C-alpha positions, 0 to 999 in steps of 0.5 A: 254059657259054656266055659269050653268056648272061652279062649285059653287066655280067658280061662287062665284069667279066671283059673289062676286067681282061683287056684291061688285063693285055694292055695292060700286058704289051704295053707291057712286052714280056712275052710270057709274061704277054701270052699267059697267058690265051689259049685253047690254039688261040690260044696255039699260033699266037702264036709267041714270036719273032714276038710279041717282034719286034712288041713290039720294032718296033711303036711302037703295041704298046709305047705303049698308053694305059691310058685306054680307052673301052668301046664294046660287046659282040657275041654270036655262037655261043659267043663274045663280042667286047668292043670298046674305043676304044684310044689310044696314049701316043705316036701321035695318033688312036684304034684299035679294040680287039677282045677275043674271049672264050669258055669253054675247059675251064671257064674264060674264055679269050681267043680273039682280041685285036687293035687295028685 
C-alpha cells in the first residue's frame, strides 16, 4: 500500500486528526502521547529526555494554537508531506508545520513532524 496514491481528501482525513493530536500532546507536555503514532524509526530517535526538555523549555512547543490552516500536500516516493500554517497562543507570527506520513506494517504512521 502506498499513501501517495490516496486522494488529498483521504490524506487530510488521516493527517488533520494526527496533527491535532500532536499539538495537544505538545501543549500538555505528554511524551508518550506525542510519539504514539510515530514510525518505529522516528520513535527510536526521539529521546524522551530531549523531548521533555523541549516541552519544558520551548515557549512555542507548549503554546501551539489549535487554529491551523492547511496549505497543501507533497507526494514523494512512499510518503506524503502535509503542510500547515501554524500559530502560537503566546508568540506573534506564523510557522510552517510539516507532517510526513507513510505506511508501516499496514498502518499509517508519522515519519517526521516539525515546525519551522
